[in-house]
C-alpha positions as CSV (number, residue, x, y, z in Angstrom):
1,Q,-70.5,-18.2,26.7
2,I,-67.3,-16.1,26.1
3,T,-68.9,-12.9,27.2
4,N,-70.5,-14.4,30.3
5,G,-73.8,-12.8,29.4
6,T,-72.3,-9.3,29.5
7,L,-72.6,-8.6,25.8
8,D,-75.6,-9.0,23.5
9,V,-73.7,-10.5,20.5
10,K,-76.8,-10.5,18.2
11,K,-77.4,-6.8,18.8
12,M,-73.7,-6.0,18.3
13,M,-73.4,-8.0,15.0
14,K,-76.5,-6.3,13.6
15,T,-74.5,-3.1,13.5
16,W,-71.7,-4.8,11.5
17,I,-73.9,-6.6,9.1
18,G,-76.5,-3.8,8.6
19,H,-74.1,-1.0,7.6
20,K,-72.1,-0.5,4.5
21,G,-68.4,0.1,5.1
22,F,-66.4,0.1,8.3
23,P,-65.9,2.3,11.3
24,L,-62.8,4.3,11.8
25,V,-61.9,4.4,15.5
26,T,-59.7,7.3,16.8
27,V,-58.0,7.0,20.1
28,V,-56.6,10.2,21.8
29,R,-54.6,10.2,25.1
30,K,-54.4,13.4,27.1
31,G,-52.4,12.6,30.3
32,K,-54.2,9.8,32.0
33,I,-57.4,10.3,30.1
34,I,-58.1,8.2,27.0
35,S,-61.0,9.1,24.7
36,V,-62.2,7.1,21.7
37,Q,-64.4,8.2,18.8
38,Q,-65.9,6.4,15.9
39,E,-67.0,7.6,12.5
40,K,-67.7,6.0,9.2
41,F,-64.6,5.4,7.2
42,L,-64.8,7.0,3.7
43,Y,-62.2,6.3,1.1
44,R,-63.9,8.1,-1.7
45,V,-67.2,10.0,-1.4
46,E,-69.4,9.8,-4.4
47,P,-72.6,12.0,-4.2
48,E,-74.9,9.2,-5.4
49,N,-73.6,6.8,-2.7
50,W,-73.3,9.3,0.1
51,T,-75.5,8.9,3.2
52,S,-75.5,10.8,6.4
53,D,-73.2,9.1,8.9
54,A,-75.5,10.1,11.8
55,S,-77.2,6.7,11.4
56,Y,-73.9,4.8,11.3
57,L,-73.1,3.6,14.7
58,W,-71.2,0.4,15.3
59,H,-71.0,-1.6,18.5
60,I,-67.2,-2.0,18.7
61,P,-65.6,-4.2,21.4
62,L,-62.3,-2.8,22.5
63,T,-59.7,-4.4,24.8
64,Y,-56.9,-2.7,26.5
65,I,-54.3,-3.1,29.2
66,T,-52.7,-0.6,31.5
67,N,-49.1,-0.4,32.8
68,R,-50.4,-1.8,36.1
69,C,-51.2,-5.1,34.4
70,N,-49.4,-7.7,32.4
71,F,-50.8,-9.1,29.1
72,T,-52.2,-12.3,30.5
73,H,-53.8,-11.3,33.8
74,C,-55.4,-7.9,33.4
75,T,-57.1,-7.4,30.1
76,N,-59.9,-4.8,30.3
77,A,-62.9,-4.6,27.9
78,Y,-65.0,-1.7,26.7
79,L,-67.9,-1.6,24.3
80,L,-67.9,1.5,22.2
81,D,-71.6,1.8,21.3
82,Q,-71.8,5.6,21.0
83,K,-70.1,8.1,18.8
84,S,-67.5,8.8,21.5
85,G,-66.5,7.5,24.9
86,M,-63.9,7.4,27.6
């Protein structure tokens, strides 16, 4: 109901429940271009617990505003469902 059918919540939540750990999202701004990237957050890597992070891909809902909008009337949403995006 909240997503107005624009987001498959079940599919998104599988990525959060099925993976160990958490994603680390890095946001970089170059002029007017914003890029985001996700990777598996690793506090301490122990060889017996290490797995390739190639299979770790979260569906991360992000919200943002621009300087053309105020906080209540123009919130934009983006689903980061790849390793990186813009």
